[in-house]
FIVOMI-458222 format. One record per residue (C-alpha): residue number from 0; residue in one letter; x, y, z. Coordinates in steps of 0.1 Angstrom, whole numbers, plus 5000, padded with zeros to 4 digits. Each point is the difference from the previous one (the first is absolute). Example, Ala and Ser with C-alpha at 12.3 -4.5 7.8 and 13.67 -1.06 7.14 Angstrom:
FIVOMI-458222
<atom n="0" res="A" u="5123" v="4955" w="5078"/>
<atom n="1" res="S" u="5014" v="5034" w="4993"/>
END
This chain:
FIVOMI-458222
<atom n="0" res="X" u="4873" v="5189" w="4933"/>
<atom n="1" res="X" u="5017" v="4981" w="5029"/>
<atom n="2" res="X" u="4980" v="4975" w="5015"/>
<atom n="3" res="X" u="5012" v="5005" w="5041"/>
<atom n="4" res="X" u="4979" v="4978" w="5012"/>
<atom n="5" res="X" u="5000" v="4970" w="4978"/>
<atom n="6" res="X" u="5040" v="5004" w="5003"/>
<atom n="7" res="X" u="4998" v="4997" w="5040"/>
<atom n="8" res="X" u="4976" v="4969" w="4997"/>
<atom n="9" res="X" u="5025" v="4980" w="4978"/>
<atom n="10" res="X" u="5026" v="5016" w="5014"/>
<atom n="11" res="X" u="4989" v="4983" w="5037"/>
<atom n="12" res="X" u="4995" v="4969" w="4987"/>
<atom n="13" res="X" u="5037" v="5003" w="4987"/>
<atom n="14" res="X" u="5008" v="5006" w="5031"/>
<atom n="15" res="X" u="4985" v="4972" w="5018"/>
<atom n="16" res="X" u="5015" v="4974" w="4979"/>
<atom n="17" res="X" u="5026" v="5012" w="5005"/>
<atom n="18" res="X" u="4997" v="4999" w="5041"/>
<atom n="19" res="X" u="4987" v="4963" w="4990"/>
<atom n="20" res="X" u="5029" v="4992" w="4980"/>
<atom n="21" res="X" u="5023" v="5008" w="5032"/>
<atom n="22" res="X" u="4977" v="4979" w="5024"/>
<atom n="23" res="X" u="5009" v="4973" w="4974"/>
<atom n="24" res="X" u="5030" v="5005" w="5001"/>
<atom n="25" res="X" u="5003" v="5001" w="5035"/>
<atom n="26" res="X" u="4980" v="4963" w="5006"/>
<atom n="27" res="X" u="5025" v="4985" w="4967"/>
<atom n="28" res="X" u="4980" v="5002" w="4979"/>
<atom n="29" res="X" u="5025" v="5016" w="4973"/>
<atom n="30" res="X" u="4979" v="4990" w="4966"/>
<atom n="31" res="X" u="4964" v="5017" w="5008"/>
<atom n="32" res="X" u="5026" v="5025" w="5013"/>
<atom n="33" res="X" u="5018" v="5005" w="4970"/>
<atom n="34" res="X" u="4966" v="5005" w="4982"/>
<atom n="35" res="X" u="4976" v="5016" w="5024"/>
<atom n="36" res="X" u="5030" v="5030" w="4992"/>
<atom n="37" res="X" u="5002" v="4993" w="4964"/>
<atom n="38" res="X" u="4959" v="5011" w="5005"/>
<atom n="39" res="X" u="5004" v="5027" w="5021"/>
<atom n="40" res="X" u="5027" v="5017" w="4976"/>
<atom n="41" res="X" u="4969" v="4991" w="4971"/>
<atom n="42" res="X" u="4975" v="5020" w="5018"/>
<atom n="43" res="X" u="5025" v="5030" w="5013"/>
<atom n="44" res="X" u="5006" v="5004" w="4959"/>
<atom n="45" res="X" u="4963" v="4999" w="4991"/>
<atom n="46" res="X" u="4988" v="5018" w="5031"/>
<atom n="47" res="X" u="5024" v="5028" w="4978"/>
<atom n="48" res="X" u="4984" v="4997" w="4969"/>
<atom n="49" res="X" u="4968" v="4992" w="5006"/>
<atom n="50" res="X" u="5003" v="5031" w="5024"/>
<atom n="51" res="X" u="5011" v="5024" w="4972"/>
<atom n="52" res="X" u="4976" v="4988" w="4975"/>
<atom n="53" res="X" u="5018" v="4971" w="4987"/>
<atom n="54" res="X" u="4987" v="4960" w="4986"/>
<atom n="55" res="X" u="5020" v="4979" w="5021"/>
<atom n="56" res="X" u="4998" v="4967" w="4988"/>
<atom n="57" res="X" u="5019" v="4972" w="5003"/>
<atom n="58" res="X" u="5024" v="4981" w="5022"/>
<atom n="59" res="X" u="5031" v="5011" w="4989"/>
<atom n="60" res="X" u="5022" v="5020" w="5020"/>
<atom n="61" res="X" u="5025" v="5010" w="4970"/>
<atom n="62" res="X" u="4972" v="5011" w="4980"/>
<atom n="63" res="X" u="4983" v="5020" w="5028"/>
<atom n="64" res="X" u="5028" v="5015" w="5006"/>
<atom n="65" res="X" u="5004" v="5010" w="4962"/>
<atom n="66" res="X" u="4965" v="5022" w="4996"/>
<atom n="67" res="X" u="5013" v="5018" w="5028"/>
<atom n="68" res="X" u="5033" v="5007" w="4983"/>
<atom n="69" res="X" u="4978" v="5008" w="4968"/>
<atom n="70" res="X" u="4981" v="5024" w="5018"/>
<atom n="71" res="X" u="5037" v="5018" w="5005"/>
<atom n="72" res="X" u="5008" v="4994" w="5035"/>
<atom n="73" res="X" u="5036" v="4989" w="5012"/>
<atom n="74" res="X" u="4998" v="4966" w="5014"/>
<atom n="75" res="X" u="5032" v="4996" w="5020"/>
<atom n="76" res="X" u="5017" v="4969" w="4981"/>
<atom n="77" res="X" u="5001" v="4990" w="5044"/>
<atom n="78" res="X" u="4964" v="4995" w="4992"/>
<atom n="79" res="X" u="5003" v="4986" w="4967"/>
<atom n="80" res="X" u="5022" v="4971" w="5016"/>
<atom n="81" res="X" u="4980" v="4990" w="5032"/>
<atom n="82" res="X" u="4967" v="5000" w="4967"/>
<atom n="83" res="X" u="5019" v="4972" w="4984"/>
<atom n="84" res="X" u="5014" v="4983" w="5025"/>
<atom n="85" res="X" u="4964" v="4999" w="5022"/>
<atom n="86" res="X" u="4981" v="4986" w="4968"/>
<atom n="87" res="X" u="5024" v="4969" w="4998"/>
<atom n="88" res="X" u="4975" v="4986" w="5030"/>
<atom n="89" res="X" u="4972" v="5006" w="4982"/>
<atom n="90" res="X" u="4995" v="4965" w="4994"/>
<atom n="91" res="X" u="5026" v="4982" w="5010"/>
<atom n="92" res="X" u="4989" v="5010" w="5032"/>
<atom n="93" res="X" u="4972" v="4983" w="5000"/>
<atom n="94" res="X" u="4998" v="4970" w="4975"/>
<atom n="95" res="X" u="5015" v="4967" w="5005"/>
<atom n="96" res="X" u="5005" v="4996" w="4966"/>
<atom n="97" res="X" u="5026" v="5030" w="4997"/>
<atom n="98" res="X" u="5027" v="4973" w="5010"/>
<atom n="99" res="X" u="5003" v="4964" w="4987"/>
<atom n="100" res="X" u="4998" v="4988" w="5035"/>
<atom n="101" res="X" u="4988" v="5009" w="5033"/>
<atom n="102" res="X" u="4980" v="5032" w="5012"/>
<atom n="103" res="X" u="5005" v="5035" w="5003"/>
<atom n="104" res="X" u="5004" v="4999" w="5040"/>
<atom n="105" res="X" u="5025" v="4986" w="4990"/>
<atom n="106" res="X" u="5027" v="5022" w="4982"/>
<atom n="107" res="X" u="4988" v="5029" w="5021"/>
<atom n="108" res="X" u="5020" v="5012" w="5028"/>
<atom n="109" res="X" u="5003" v="5033" w="5022"/>
<atom n="110" res="X" u="5023" v="5016" w="4981"/>
<atom n="111" res="X" u="4983" v="5004" w="4969"/>
<atom n="112" res="X" u="4967" v="5008" w="5022"/>
<atom n="113" res="X" u="5017" v="5029" w="5013"/>
<atom n="114" res="X" u="5014" v="5011" w="4967"/>
<atom n="115" res="X" u="4965" v="4994" w="4982"/>
<atom n="116" res="X" u="4988" v="5024" w="5029"/>
<atom n="117" res="X" u="5020" v="5031" w="4997"/>
<atom n="118" res="X" u="4996" v="5001" w="4965"/>
<atom n="119" res="X" u="4971" v="4999" w="5002"/>
<atom n="120" res="X" u="5003" v="5028" w="5022"/>
<atom n="121" res="X" u="5021" v="5019" w="4984"/>
<atom n="122" res="X" u="4966" v="5001" w="4974"/>
<atom n="123" res="X" u="4980" v="5008" w="5022"/>
<atom n="124" res="X" u="5020" v="5030" w="5010"/>
<atom n="125" res="X" u="5006" v="5012" w="4969"/>
<atom n="126" res="X" u="4966" v="4998" w="4991"/>
<atom n="127" res="X" u="4985" v="5023" w="5026"/>
<atom n="128" res="X" u="5032" v="5022" w="4994"/>
<atom n="129" res="X" u="4989" v="4999" w="4961"/>
<atom n="130" res="X" u="4963" v="5007" w="5010"/>
<atom n="131" res="X" u="5005" v="5032" w="5022"/>
<atom n="132" res="X" u="5024" v="5017" w="4974"/>
<atom n="133" res="X" u="4973" v="4994" w="4974"/>
<atom n="134" res="X" u="4972" v="5008" w="5027"/>
<atom n="135" res="X" u="5028" v="5037" w="5005"/>
<atom n="136" res="X" u="5005" v="5008" w="4960"/>
<atom n="137" res="X" u="4955" v="4993" w="4999"/>
<atom n="138" res="X" u="4996" v="5021" w="5026"/>
<atom n="139" res="X" u="5027" v="5035" w="4985"/>
END
């Protein structure tokens, strides 16, 4: 049984967080833009899993993607690559002790932020398309 309302609720948060990442990138807050892009992708993948009645726990994008694959759904390699790229931003974009010296904001630049936002956008698109496909098959 699909829970479309819960799917939409989580997806709205994913979209809002991705828009916030874009604003951070435009303002030069590149580390936060990367972290928020990763968070947006997490929300989207959790939206999908929760929307189809599956548990969605943890913070690993790769694990969440594996859950989708384990349901027998095809995950394009570009989506898997995006998840792996974004997962690298989960800790180092926020914690100074992820580096031997300096703080995260000193290590992030516009190029990384643009790439992270592009990756997150790819995952949000994948989730939306896949949920629509599941909806069509469940009503057939």
